[in-house]
C-alpha positions in Angstrom: -17.0 4.4 -24.1 -17.1 1.8 -21.3 -15.4 -1.6 -21.5 -16.7 -4.8 -19.8 -15.1 -5.3 -16.4 -15.5 -7.5 -13.3 -17.6 -6.5 -10.3 -15.9 -3.7 -8.3 -14.0 -2.3 -11.3 -15.1 0.4 -13.8 -13.1 0.7 -17.0 -13.7 3.7 -19.2 -11.9 4.4 -22.4 -11.4 8.1 -23.1 -9.2 8.4 -26.2 -5.6 7.8 -25.1 -6.5 7.4 -21.4 -7.8 4.2 -19.8 -9.5 5.1 -16.6 -9.8 2.3 -14.1 -11.9 3.1 -11.0 -11.9 0.8 -7.9 -15.6 0.8 -6.9 -16.3 -2.3 -4.7 -17.1 -1.4 -1.1 -15.8 0.6 1.8 -12.6 -1.3 1.9 -12.2 -1.6 -1.8 -10.5 -5.0 -1.6 -9.3 -6.2 -5.0 -10.4 -9.6 -6.2 -8.3 -11.9 -8.4 -10.7 -11.1 -11.3 -10.0 -7.4 -10.8 -6.3 -8.0 -10.8 -6.5 -10.1 -14.0 -8.5 -7.4 -15.7 -6.0 -4.6 -15.0 -3.1 -6.9 -16.0 -4.9 -7.6 -19.3 -5.4 -3.8 -19.9 -1.8 -3.1 -19.3 -0.4 -5.9 -21.5 -3.0 -5.7 -24.2 -4.3 -2.1 -24.1 -7.0 -0.7 -26.4 -5.6 0.7 -29.7 -4.3 4.2 -29.2 -4.1 4.1 -25.4 -1.1 5.7 -23.8 -2.0 6.1 -20.1 -3.8 4.0 -17.5 -5.3 6.2 -14.8 -6.0 4.3 -11.6 -8.4 5.8 -9.0 -11.1 5.0 -6.4 -14.7 6.2 -6.1 -14.7 5.2 -2.4 -13.3 6.8 0.8 -10.5 4.3 0.8 -8.3 3.9 -2.2 -7.7 0.1 -1.6 -7.2 -1.6 1.7 -5.7 -4.8 0.3 -6.8 -7.9 -1.6 -9.4 -10.5 -1.2 -8.0 -13.7 0.3 -9.6 -17.0 -0.8 -6.8 -19.5 -1.4 -6.9 -22.7 0.7 -4.3 -25.3 -0.1 -0.7 -24.7 -1.1 -1.4 -24.9 -4.9 -4.3 -22.4 -4.6 -2.2 -20.0 -2.6 0.6 -20.2 -5.1 -1.8 -19.5 -8.0 -3.2 -16.6 -6.1 0.2 -15.1 -5.4 1.1 -15.6 -9.1 -1.8 -13.4 -10.2 -0.6 -10.7 -7.8 2.9 -10.9 -9.1 1.8 -10.7 -12.7 -0.1 -7.5 -12.0 3.0 -6.0 -10.2 5.2 -6.9 -13.2 2.7 -5.5 -15.6 2.6 -2.2 -13.7 6.3 -1.9 -14.0 6.9 -3.4 -17.4 4.0 -2.4 -19.6 4.3 0.3 -22.4 1.4 2.2 -21.0 2.3 4.8 -18.4 0.4 4.4 -15.2 -0.9 7.2 -13.0 -2.5 6.5 -9.6 -4.8 9.0 -7.9 -4.8 8.2 -4.2 -7.3 10.3 -2.3 -7.9 7.8 0.6 -6.1 5.1 2.6 -4.0 2.4 0.9 -3.0 -0.8 2.7 -1.2 -4.0 1.7 -1.7 -4.8 -1.9 -3.5 -1.5 -2.3 -0.4 0.4 -1.2 1.5 -1.6 -3.7 -0.8 -0.6 -6.5 -0.1 3.0 -5.7 3.6 2.6 -5.3 4.2 0.6 -8.4 2.5 3.0 -10.8 4.9 5.3 -12.8 3.3 8.4 -11.2 1.3 8.4 -7.9 -0.3 11.5 -6.4 -1.8 11.2 -2.9 -3.7 13.2 -0.4 -1.5 14.3 2.5 -4.1 12.8 4.9 -4.2 9.4 3.2 -2.5 6.6 5.2 -0.2 3.9 3.7 0.7 0.7 5.5 1.4 -3.0 5.1 -0.7 -4.9 7.7 0.2 -8.5 6.9 2.5 -8.9 9.9 -0.5 -8.3 12.2 -2.0 -11.6 11.0 1.3 -13.4 11.2 2.1 -13.2 7.5 5.4 -12.0 5.9 4.4 -10.0 2.8 7.0 -11.5 0.5 5.2 -10.3 -2.7 5.7 -6.7 -1.4 9.3 -7.4 -0.3 10.2 -8.4 -3.8 10.0 -4.8 -4.9 9.8 -2.5 -1.8 13.5 -2.4 -0.8 14.4 -1.2 -4.3 11.9 1.6 -3.9 12.4 2.9 -0.3 15.6 1.2 0.7 16.3 -1.9 2.9 15.8 -0.4 6.3 12.6 1.4 5.5 11.2 -1.7 3.8 11.9 -3.8 6.9 10.4 -1.1 9.2 7.2 -0.7 7.1 6.5 -4.4 6.8 7.8 -5.7 10.2 6.0 -3.0 12.3 3.0 -2.3 10.1 3.8 1.4 10.5 1.3 3.8 9.1 2.6 6.8 7.2 0.6 9.7 5.8 0.8 10.9 2.2 3.5 13.5 2.9 5.7 10.8 4.5 4.9 8.4 1.6 6.1 11.0 -0.8 9.3 11.5 1.2 10.0 7.8 1.2 9.3 7.4 -2.5 6.1 5.3 -2.1 4.3 8.0 -4.1 5.4 10.9 -6.4 3.7 13.8 -4.8 1.2 14.7 -2.1 -1.4 17.5 -1.8 -3.4 18.8 1.1 -6.8 18.7 -0.5 -8.7 16.0 -2.3 -9.5 18.3 -5.3 -5.8 19.1 -5.6 -5.0 15.4 -5.9 -7.4 15.0 -8.8 -5.9 18.1 -10.4 -2.3 16.8 -10.0 -3.3 13.5 -11.6 -4.7 15.4 -14.6 -1.6 17.5 -14.8 0.6 14.3 -14.9 -1.6 12.8 -17.6 -1.6 16.0 -19.7 2.2 16.3 -19.5 2.6 12.7 -20.7 0.2 13.2 -23.6 2.0 16.4 -24.8 5.2 14.5 -25.6 6.4 12.0 -28.1 5.0 8.5 -27.6 8.0 6.6 -29.0 10.5 8.5 -27.0 8.5 7.9 -23.8 8.4 4.1 -24.6 12.1 4.1 -24.9 12.5 5.9 -21.6 10.4 3.4 -19.8 12.1 0.4 -21.5 15.6 1.7 -20.8 14.8 2.2 -17.1 13.3 -1.3 -16.9 16.1 -2.9 -18.8 18.9 -1.3 -16.8 17.3 -1.6 -13.3 19.9 -3.1 -11.0 22.6 -3.1 -13.7 26.1 -1.9 -13.1 26.7 1.6 -14.3 29.2 0.6 -17.0 26.7 -1.9 -18.4 23.9 0.7 -18.4 26.2 3.2 -20.1 27.2 0.7 -22.9 23.5 0.0 -23.5 22.8 3.8 -23.5 25.2 4.4 -26.4 23.4 1.8 -28.6 19.9 2.9 -27.6 20.7 6.6 -28.1 22.1 6.0 -31.6 19.0 4.0 -32.6 16.7 6.6 -31.0 18.4 9.4 -32.8 18.1 7.6 -36.1 14.4 7.0 -35.6 13.8 10.6 -34.6 15.7 11.8 -37.7 13.6 9.5 -39.9 10.4 10.9 -38.4 11.5 14.4 -38.9 12.4 13.7 -42.5 9.0 12.1 -43.1 7.2 15.1 -41.6 9.2 17.8 -43.4 7.7 19.0 -46.7 9.6 18.0 -49.8 11.8 20.8 -51.0 12.4 21.3 -54.7 16.0 22.1 -55.8 16.3 25.7 -57.0 16.3 26.2 -60.8 19.7 27.2 -62.2 19.7 30.2 -64.5 21.7 30.3 -67.6 23.6 33.4 -68.7 
C-alpha cells in the first residue's frame, strides 16, 4: 500500500513498517512539505505501525534543505518546521531507522543523526556546510553537542569538516557503518527485524524513559526509574496473566 505524499517523497506502508524514501533529485534537498509529511507520519502514524524506515533512492542521501524564506517571519516559520521534525524524530513512539548509502549534509546529516538507528556506508560523507555561506547552523547546534560533545560539535559546524561513515560512527552521528552499499541495506533490515521481534509496550517505555530523563541528574533519573519499573512490571504481569490459559483447581478426592 502506498500513501499520498508530496513531490520528492515516497511513502509505502508495509505492515508495521512505514518506508519513507527521499526521491527528489541528485541533491535530494528536502522541502518544507516533505518535512511536514514526515513529522505527521511520526506523530500520527498509520494504525499498527512500529518503525519508520528512512532511505534514499538517489546517489546522495540528502544534501540539505530547500531555502525559500525571505523576511524574518518567513524564516522563523521555516525554522519552526525543521525543529518540529527534529523533535518528532526524537520524541515519537515510532522507532526510526535511517539507511544512509550516500552523502548527507546539513539538515540531511541531521535527519540521519536524529534517527534512533542509523546505518551508513563507510564511503558516505557527512558535513554541515552552513558556515560556508556565512550562516551559523543553530537548529543543528540545538542537539549536536549532546550527541557528539561540545568540541566536536564546534569543529564540525565551524569548519564544515567532512567525515566519512566510519568516522561518523565513531563520533556517534550514526550507529554503524559498512563497507558496501548492499551491506548497509542488510544492516537496516537487521535493525528493523530486531525491533519487531520484541515487545512493543516495553520498547515504548524504553524510548519514553530515555526522552524523559535526558539531561536529568542521575538521582532524579533513578527515582523516576523506580516508579517506571514498578508500573512496567505490573503491566507485564497483567499481560502474562491474560495470555496464560485458565487453570482449573484440582478436584479433591474423598476417602
